Every structure is written in C-alpha cells, then in structure tokens.
C-alpha positions in Angstrom: 236.6 75.2 112.0 238.1 72.0 111.4 235.2 70.0 111.1 233.6 72.5 108.8 236.7 72.4 106.3 236.9 68.6 106.3 233.3 68.2 105.6 233.1 71.0 102.7 236.4 69.2 101.2 234.9 66.0 101.4 231.8 66.9 99.8 233.5 68.6 97.2 235.7 65.5 96.7 233.0 63.4 96.5 231.1 65.6 93.7 234.1 65.7 91.5 235.1 61.9 91.8 231.2 61.3 90.9 231.6 63.6 87.7 234.8 61.8 86.7 232.5 58.7 86.3 235.3 56.1 87.5 234.6 52.6 89.0 236.1 51.9 92.3 237.5 48.8 92.7 236.7 46.3 95.5 239.3 46.1 98.6 239.6 42.9 100.5 238.6 43.2 104.3 240.0 41.8 107.2 237.9 41.1 110.6 238.2 39.5 113.6 241.2 39.3 115.8 244.4 41.3 114.7 247.3 40.3 113.0 250.1 42.1 111.6 248.8 40.6 108.0 245.7 41.7 108.8 246.7 45.0 109.7 248.1 45.5 106.4 245.0 45.1 104.3 241.7 46.3 104.4 239.4 46.5 107.1 235.2 46.4 107.1 233.7 49.7 107.5 237.3 51.5 108.1 238.1 52.4 104.4 235.2 54.1 102.9 236.1 57.5 104.0 238.1 59.9 101.5 241.5 60.6 102.8 242.1 64.5 102.3 245.1 65.0 104.3 246.0 66.3 108.0 243.9 68.8 109.5 246.7 71.2 110.4 247.8 71.6 107.2 244.0 72.0 105.6 243.3 74.5 107.8 246.1 76.6 106.9 245.3 76.6 103.5 241.4 76.6 104.0 242.1 80.0 105.7 244.1 81.5 103.0 241.4 80.4 100.1 238.2 80.7 101.9 237.2 83.7 99.7 237.4 81.6 97.1 234.7 79.1 98.4 231.3 78.9 96.8 228.8 80.6 98.7 226.4 77.8 100.5 223.9 76.7 97.8 225.8 78.0 94.8 226.0 74.7 92.2 228.4 76.5 90.0 230.8 73.7 89.5 233.5 75.9 87.8 233.9 77.8 91.3 234.1 75.0 93.3 236.8 73.4 91.1 238.9 77.1 91.2 238.6 77.1 95.1 239.9 73.4 95.4 242.3 73.5 92.6 244.0 76.8 94.7 243.5 75.0 98.1 245.4 71.8 96.7 248.1 74.2 95.2 248.6 75.7 98.4 248.9 72.2 100.5 251.4 71.2 98.2 253.2 74.3 97.9 253.8 74.4 101.4 255.5 71.0 101.6 257.4 72.1 98.7 256.0 69.1 96.6 255.6 71.0 93.1 258.4 70.6 90.9 259.2 72.2 87.4 256.6 72.7 85.0 254.1 71.9 87.9 255.2 68.3 88.1 255.5 66.5 91.6 259.0 66.7 93.0 259.3 63.0 94.4 262.9 64.2 95.9 261.1 66.5 98.2 258.1 64.0 98.8 260.9 61.5 100.0 262.6 63.8 101.8 259.3 64.8 103.6 258.1 61.3 104.1 261.7 60.3 105.9 261.0 63.4 108.2 257.4 62.9 109.0 257.4 59.2 109.4 260.9 58.9 111.0 259.8 55.7 113.0 257.1 54.4 110.9 258.7 53.0 107.8 255.5 51.3 106.2 254.0 54.9 106.4 256.8 56.2 105.0 257.0 53.9 102.0 253.2 53.9 101.7 253.2 57.7 101.4 256.0 57.7 98.7 254.2 55.0 96.6 251.2 56.7 96.8 252.7 59.7 95.2 255.0 57.9 92.7 251.6 56.2 91.5 249.3 59.4 91.6 251.7 61.6 89.7 251.7 59.3 86.7 248.1 58.7 87.2 247.1 62.6 87.0 248.7 62.8 84.0 246.4 60.9 81.8 243.4 62.3 83.3 244.5 65.9 82.9 245.3 65.1 79.2 241.8 64.1 79.0 240.5 67.2 80.6 242.6 69.8 78.4 241.0 67.8 75.3 237.6 68.5 76.4 235.9 72.0 75.5 233.7 71.8 78.7 236.5 70.9 80.9 238.3 74.0 79.7 235.6 76.2 80.8 235.1 74.7 84.1 238.9 75.1 84.8 239.4 78.4 83.2 241.3 80.7 85.9 241.8 77.6 88.4 245.2 77.0 90.0 247.3 74.2 88.6 244.9 71.5 87.7 247.1 69.0 87.4 247.8 69.2 91.2 244.2 68.9 91.8 244.2 65.7 89.8 246.9 64.3 91.9 244.9 65.3 95.0 242.0 63.5 93.8 243.7 60.2 93.0 245.6 60.4 96.6 242.3 60.8 98.3 241.1 57.6 96.9 244.2 55.8 96.8 243.8 53.6 99.7 240.5 52.5 98.2 242.0 51.4 94.8 245.5 49.8 96.0 245.7 49.0 99.5 244.4 50.4 103.0 246.7 49.6 105.9 246.0 50.3 109.4 247.2 54.1 109.5 244.5 54.9 107.0 241.7 53.1 109.0 239.1 56.0 109.2 235.4 55.3 110.7 232.5 57.8 111.2 230.3 58.9 113.9 227.4 58.5 111.7 228.1 55.1 110.9 229.1 54.0 114.3 232.5 53.1 113.3 234.5 55.8 114.6 235.5 54.6 117.8 235.9 50.8 116.3 238.2 51.7 113.7 240.4 54.0 116.0 240.5 51.0 118.4 241.8 48.9 115.8 244.2 51.2 114.5 245.9 51.7 117.9 246.0 48.0 118.3 247.7 47.4 115.1 250.2 50.4 116.0 250.9 48.0 119.1 251.5 45.1 117.0 254.1 47.0 115.1 255.5 48.3 118.0 254.9 52.0 117.2 253.7 54.6 119.5 250.4 55.9 118.4 250.9 59.4 116.5 249.5 62.3 118.5 247.6 64.9 116.2 248.9 68.2 116.5 246.6 70.8 117.7 245.1 73.3 115.3 
C-alpha cells in the first residue's frame, strides 16, 4: 500500500514537473570520507529523488482521496491534477499549514517544525526555510497558471491549486537549493538505497543525533 502511494505520487510529480518545463540547476556533490561539511551538501546519487513527504501522512490522505485517483492508463492530465491538488490540500490541512486566503501559515509551520524536529536543529531550520521559499515561489507560478486558459481548464474543480504549486516546489527544493544528509535517499533500482542510508546514518552520528525511527504505517 505505502509503496504504491509513493510510486504513484512520484510518477505524478515527475509528469507535472516536466510539464512546467523548468531547468533543474546543478548541485555540488560530496563523496569519500564524510565530514560535517560534506554531510551538509549534496552527495552523489543520493539527491535525485523527489521528496514527497512522510509515508504516514501520505497514506492517510491517499485513503481519503483515492476515489479521485485516475484509473490505470487514463491519460487525462486534468484528473491527475485534481487528485493531486486534493491530496496536497489534505496533507497541509492535517498539519494546519493553510492560512487565510489559502496562503501558507508560517507560524504553524514553525510550531510544527519545533515539535517534529525537537532534537534536530538543522532539520528544523531547513523545514522552515523550505516552506518560506516555496510559499513565495508558488505565487509566481500560480499567477501564470491563472493567466493561461489551458491551465484554467486543467485545474477546473481542483482543490486549492496554489498549495499544489507549493508542494511541487518543496518536492524538488533539495535539488535546487541544498541537499543535506537528512534528505539523502537512494533507490534499490539504482543500487544506491543502502549506500545512501548508510551515509545518512553516519552523518547523524557525526552530528551526535540518534537516527530517527519511522512510524509504522
């Protein structure tokens, strides 16, 4: 169930990202013996995956909005965007991140970050900075979409498209800005999953932090 959710969401994000036709800027890579400095930068083969959130949150919202999920083989982009927009709205609603006029409530983002990353200051600061950048970045993209007749049709009946633009920005934030160790993730297909996990664990140790355990779903 969880793998299916992540796989489907990843495919949707890739499709939407390509449709935006934006260039992804290169990031520095770090390899060899790990140090605190190298742990705070991109690492070879550990930063290519999009970040879509924690599995526990994803599953809850997938269960709620799965009826909107397009059938396998359905190429209707509008349906895909409607599903994903409502899925994202659910993610941010349960976090209480949605402010007035569908903005991002940075006060709640900060409070949640302080609670979630209580003993992980780098992750707390990263989370806050990421939302601050993406809430502003999404405004420009959303305004362009609203001015496009084709986009209006695709986003008809969508759930708060602005939040979807924020989510898209966040999913690739580590590729365009920085990719510290807590964002490192490899894949079994590329043979990098264990290597990236091992390097991540070593960086947590370097920072004197116990590796966080994932909640069962």
